[in-house]
C-alpha positions in Angstrom: 14.2 16.1 7.5 10.9 14.4 6.8 8.9 12.9 9.7 9.4 9.3 8.7 13.1 9.8 8.3 13.2 11.1 11.9 11.3 8.1 13.3 12.8 5.5 11.0 15.0 3.8 13.6 12.1 3.2 15.9 9.4 2.5 13.3 9.5 -1.3 13.5 9.4 -1.3 17.3 6.4 1.0 17.2 4.4 -0.6 14.4 5.7 -4.1 13.6 2.9 -6.0 15.4 0.0 -4.1 13.9 1.6 -4.2 10.4 2.2 -7.9 10.6 -1.5 -8.4 11.6 -2.6 -6.4 8.5 -0.3 -8.4 6.3 -1.8 -11.6 7.6 -5.3 -10.4 6.8 -4.2 -9.4 3.4 -2.6 -12.8 2.7 -5.8 -14.6 3.8 -7.8 -12.7 1.3 -5.7 -12.6 -1.9 -4.4 -15.3 -4.1 -0.8 -15.2 -5.0 1.8 -17.6 -6.3 5.5 -17.3 -7.0 4.9 -15.5 -10.3 2.6 -12.8 -8.8 3.9 -9.3 -9.0 3.0 -6.9 -6.2 3.6 -3.2 -5.8 3.7 -2.0 -2.2 3.1 1.8 -2.2 4.3 3.5 0.9 6.3 0.3 1.8 8.4 1.9 4.5 10.6 -0.7 6.3 9.0 -3.5 4.2 6.9 -5.1 6.9 3.9 -5.0 4.6 6.0 -6.4 1.7 6.4 -9.9 3.2 5.0 -12.0 0.3 6.6 -15.0 -1.3 6.6 -13.6 -4.8 8.1 -10.6 -6.6 7.5 -7.4 -4.6 8.5 -3.9 -5.6 8.2 -1.2 -2.9 8.2 2.5 -3.2 8.5 5.0 -0.4 9.6 8.7 -0.1 11.6 8.0 3.1 15.2 6.9 2.6 15.4 6.2 6.4 12.6 3.7 6.2 13.8 2.2 2.9 17.3 1.5 4.4 15.7 -1.0 6.8 13.6 -2.7 4.1 14.9 -6.1 3.2 12.0 -7.2 1.0 12.1 -7.2 -2.8 13.0 -4.2 -5.0 13.0 -0.9 -3.2 12.6 2.5 -4.9 12.8 6.0 -3.4 9.8 7.8 -4.8 6.3 9.1 -4.4 2.9 7.6 -5.0 1.9 10.5 -7.1 4.5 9.6 -9.8 5.0 5.8 -10.0 7.9 4.9 -12.3 6.2 1.9 -13.8 4.4 1.1 -17.1 0.7 0.7 -17.1 -0.6 -2.7 -16.0 2.7 -3.8 -14.5 1.5 -5.4 -11.2 -1.0 -8.2 -10.4 -1.7 -6.5 -7.1 -1.1 -3.0 -5.8 -1.3 -2.6 -2.1 -0.9 0.4 0.3 -0.9 -0.3 4.0 -1.6 2.6 6.3 0.1 5.1 4.0 -2.5 6.9 1.8 -3.3 9.5 4.5 0.3 10.6 4.2 0.4 11.1 0.4 0.6 14.7 -0.8 -2.0 14.3 -3.5 -4.4 11.4 -2.7 -6.4 11.7 -6.0 -3.3 11.6 -8.1 -1.9 8.7 -6.1 -5.1 6.7 -6.6 -4.9 7.3 -10.3 -1.3 6.2 -10.4 -2.0 3.1 -8.4 -4.9 2.2 -10.7 -2.7 2.9 -13.8 0.1 0.5 -12.8 -2.2 -2.3 -11.5 -3.8 -5.0 -13.5 -7.0 -4.8 -11.5 -6.5 -6.1 -7.9 -5.9 -3.6 -5.1 -5.7 -3.6 -1.3 -5.8 -0.3 0.7 -5.5 -0.2 4.4 -6.7 3.1 5.8 -6.2 4.6 9.2 -9.6 5.0 10.7 -8.7 8.0 12.9 -7.2 9.9 10.0 -9.0 13.2 9.3 -8.8 12.1 5.7 -10.5 8.7 6.1 -13.8 9.9 4.5 -12.1 11.5 1.6 -9.9 8.5 1.0 -12.8 6.1 1.2 -14.7 8.3 -1.3 -11.7 8.2 -3.7 -11.5 4.4 -3.4 -15.3 4.1 -4.1 -15.0 6.4 -7.1 -12.1 4.5 -8.8 -12.6 0.9 -7.5 -15.2 -1.6 -6.6 -14.8 -2.7 -3.0 -15.5 -6.4 -2.8 -14.6 -6.8 0.9 -13.8 -4.5 3.8 -12.2 -5.8 7.0 -12.1 -3.8 10.2 -8.7 -4.3 11.8 -7.8 -2.5 15.0 -6.8 1.0 13.8 -7.5 0.4 10.1 -10.1 -0.6 7.6 -8.7 -2.8 4.9 -10.4 -2.5 1.5 -10.0 -5.3 -1.1 -10.9 -3.9 -4.5 -11.0 -4.4 -8.2 -10.6 -1.7 -10.8 -14.1 -0.5 -12.0 -12.9 -0.5 -15.6 -12.5 -4.3 -15.5 -16.1 -5.0 -14.8 
């Protein structure tokens, strides 16, 4: 059984406060309306999917997804997103990228399905932080970075749209 399936029942108790804080920062920095379409990659229990618009969330943990009450939920991996190109106004991933099996492929997939706006929250203490930041800088233009407790939140645009 995968790690997140094992901890699923206690996930919200452990992480709810910090995830809600990140969601608040994200909401303050992006413009959405009821017609906005958001993809939450690594959505888990859905704390980071709390937007007042259409949200699709994808996560490989069935245990976490069972607790997710926000939007459309899909069991799947970031490396193989089951969506057409340019399907979402925003693609977000909150404190999940360090857990992806293939970070480069995941970034390519997120860029493919997004229309140009991206938000990535990266765990600062992850041993992969430098690599993930490099991948973000390679594929996106960071227009704002916010230091938040354990994470850095990067607000980005696809480089190909500039």
